[in-house]
C-alpha positions, 0 to 999 in steps of 0.5 A: 500499498502506498503512503504517506503524502506522496502515496497520495498524488500517487493515487491521484495521478493514477486516478486522473491517468486512468480516467483521461485513458478509459476518456480517449477510447471512449471517444474513439470508440464512439468516433468510429462509425461518425467519422464521417464528420470529421472530414479528412481529418479522421483517422488522424484524430481517432489515431491520436486519441487513441495514441493519447490513451495509451500514454495516460496508461503507460503513465499511469503505470510509470506513477505504480512503477509497473513501467519505466522512465523511457516507455512514458517518454516514446508514449509522449512522443507518440502522442504529440507526434500523432496530433501534429498530423492531425493539425497538418490535415485540418490545414489541408481541409480547407486549402491552406496546407498549399497556401501557407508555405510554413505550414509544412516545415513548420510541422516537419521540424516540430516533428524532428524535434519530438523523434530527437528527443526522443531517440536522445531520452533512451539511449540516456536512459540506458546510461548511468549518470549522476549528479551535475550531468542527471541535472543537465540531463533534465533540463535538455529533455523539458528544454525540448519539450518546451519548444514542442509544444510551445510550436504546437500551440503557436500551430493551433493559435494559427489552425483556427485564427487564420481559417474562414468563418465556415471553419470555424465551427469545426474548428474550434471544439478540437482547437479548444482540446489541444490547446488544454492540453498543451496549454497545461503541459506549457505550464508544466515543464516551465514550473519544471524549469524555473525548479530544476525538478518535476512538481509530483502535485501539477504533474498528477492533475496532467490525466484532466487535460487528457480528459478535457480534450476527450470532452473537445474532441467528442463536442466536436461531432456534436449534433448541437454543438453551433449551440454549445458556447461558454457562457460564464455567470457575471460573477464567476467572469468579475471574480476571475477577472480579480484574481487574474489582476490580483496574481499579476500584481502579484507577479509583478512584484515578485519579480521586482522584489527579486531582481534589486535583491539580486542588485543586493546593497543597501541601495537596492534595500530602499528601493526596495521599500520605495517601490513597494509603499509607491504600488501599495499606495496605487491600489489603494488610491485607484483599486477602489475607484467607483469609475475605474470600477464602473469602467473595467465592469462594463467593459468587461460585460460588452466583451467577455460573456453574454449580455444580461438580456436575452433581447429575441426571447424581450422582442418577441414579449415587448410585441406580445405585449405591446401588439395585444389590441382585440376584444378585451385587451387593456389600451396602449397606453397600458400596454406602453407601460407594462411593455417598460415594466416588464423589462425590470420587472415593475409591478407599476406604472403611469403614463403622462403624455402632453394635454391640448395646451402640450402639459404633461398630463396622466394619460394611462395606468398600469396597476398603481390606482393610490398615486396622485397625480396633478393636472400638470404632471410634469412643470415645462423645464422639465419636459423640455429638458426631457425633449431635449437630452432623451434622459431617464432618470433614476429617482433613487439618484434624485433623492440621494442627490448624486449627480448626474455626467459632468454633460449631462443636466438632469431634468427636475423632478416634481414633489409628487414623484421625489416624494412617493417611495414607490416612483422609481424612474423617469423614462422619457419616449422621444419622437423625431424629437418631438416628446409623445411622452413619458413613463412613469416605472414603479419599484421592483422588488429587486432595485437595482443600478441602471447601466450601460445595457439598460439604457441601450434598451430604455432607448430602443424601446422608448423610440419603437414606443413612441411611434406606436403613440406617435402613430395611434393618435395620428389614427385618432386624429384622422377617424375624427377628420374622417369621419367630419367629412363623412357629415359635410358630404352627407351635408351635401347630398341632403343639400343636393336632394333639399334642391330637389324638392323645391324645386319640385314645389317651385313647379307646383305653385307655378302650375297650380295658379293654373291648373288648380280647377282641373280634378287630375292636376289636384290628385297629381299634386297630393301624390306630389306632395305624398311624395316630397313628405316621405323624402324630407323624413327620409332625409333627417333620417339620414341626418340623425345616422350621420355618424355612423355613415350608414351602412358600410360606411356609404351612406345607405340605410340598411339592407335588406330583401328586396324585390326588383319589379317593386323597386322599380314600379315605385321608380316608374309611379315617380313618372307616371306624368312623363309619356317617355319614360318606359319600361322595354323588360322587368325579370321579378328578382331578389335582390340585397338593398336598401329601399329608398337607396336605390330609388333614389339612384334610379330615381336621379338617373332617370330625370337626367335622362329626361334632361338629357334628352329632346323634349318627347325622347324617350326613357328606357328602363330595364332590368334582369339577371347577369350572373350574381347581380341584378343589373338595371339599366336606365338608357336615353337619347340624348347630346351623350358625354365625351370619355373624357367628360365620362373620366373626369368630371362625371362623377367629380363633386361640385362639378355641374354643367346645370346652371345652378346645379351641385355637382354631387348628384350622380356621385352620390348615386355613385357612394349609396351603390357602392354602399350596396355592394354594388358598382354604377357603370355609363357609356357614352357617345356625344350626340348618341345618347347614354346608358348607366347599369346599376348592378345590386348583388342577388340576394343569393350571392349577399353571403359570398359577397359579405364573405370577401368583403370581410376576408379584405377587411382581415387583409387590409 
């Protein structure tokens, strides 16, 4: 049984070396069926893994005295030669063995050095050397090992750094494994050379490098190797960096102290004490500096490890929150506050937005009903400062009196924010250098100071939220303007109809003076008065519904099932006294339309046809089926219209060829037909006449048109 401290380290060495051999052999056998993933370096890599496993077994056996020293040296040389050949094959995989001339000579030179060392080492092992000669031989062996190790590390570095972006994905893990193996050997042989003896404790841990090599080579052929990244936590990184700085500092101190001790003399002692005093004073002044530590923290956070935020997840959550519209969803203002609060796990918040006079007022609350917000939430000076600088205010710093950077003037916060302990941060939302809102977040359960990453994220998210708020304000203004525009348009329609009624009353009054004693005139007058009364009542009803803009927003009344024969009979009844108006063909079809609107359109078209022709010229009216529509036609033999007039002036509002006309009759007719999911077409030739065609959907096709309209709205 091996006893004592030396025996403990021997047992540790045996365990690590044996574990390394098992790991290397296991990886080699596992990779054999998957060797094609290693490319042209597959055979060389598997051979090198087995040679390294043999080396681990040899060293493990040597630690127990089962094998002599030459066998360990022979196994290590075989291991190094195997991995040098692997490196050459990896260079060869992307053609760099030809484009980089020094690669092949360097590998050959290192192989020659390894073979020379092996020959000398084996030769000297058979000689009985003692004393000073053995010391020289030991240093000679260590220097040869250092030369090969340093050369191997340089080759590994050039292999990875000089590779293309595509090649680096395949080289990352093998290069890391070789770097770990040879970096450990570099430290081991360096300490052995400096101490003129073999460091048994460090040598006992050498098997860990073999285990790491096996792990990294195994990762190189894993399916998800692209997703494998070394992501140390912030705590580990800062602690490691701190230890590294302390270690460098101590090594520098020891090195200078040793150099001064070699110089000797009282002056050297004085210089040594002065140096130690100056270095200690600098360490006490510089290292506790908040500014220096903050700068180091930012540099390390930016360049040494993954960021705090998973930006993909944060963006998806932000999109889900801000885009959560629909029935039952909170208003946009609450979604804006929540999207910012989710970034810091803030439980509540406020949204302040400019009012009518530009002052910031409360626009939305999110889980914060208790806080009292004055009518003017922020003074004008603070608004201008936030708009100009985009400064994110940490209210805790403001309460503690911490001053901002020298080139930044912190906006003044009102008392209701400073005095409420729950208020934590004020975040401006700036869009094109214009302040469109301010978000006040409540204190989260875990409070931390803002850092550069928080500020960067808040600026980007704030700009996006500002664009949403600005777009929403523009849409609201556009909708209000559209409502006024629709109202004005409907008023114009009503004025047109009132003008027609006024014309009828004027004509009726003139004729009454001449024909009041005739029974036929009195009967016709009663019909005209009854129709005019119905029109006036319909106008009043339409005025009452101006805000809804009728069905489909076009000004028509409610759609219902109608018979085309009934509609056409009502229209012909209006022109019973005009002998030139007649029906040529009437098909009794069931349609879906507004009876009043459709009659109004047809009456307008027939009246225009009567006015366009010579007295007594025929006007023909017909209704037929055409596909999924009913086709109403009004044909006259009047003067006709030019193509330019039909294209550019006929449906143009407020353009009329009649003296005193409003010029909106044709435009109103087209809009009413469109509101009934139909269309109005015109065919006209100058000197021959015109044909107006109104297409109205059949009742059987109403469901199809409704589905198509709904799909178009979803796509839009």
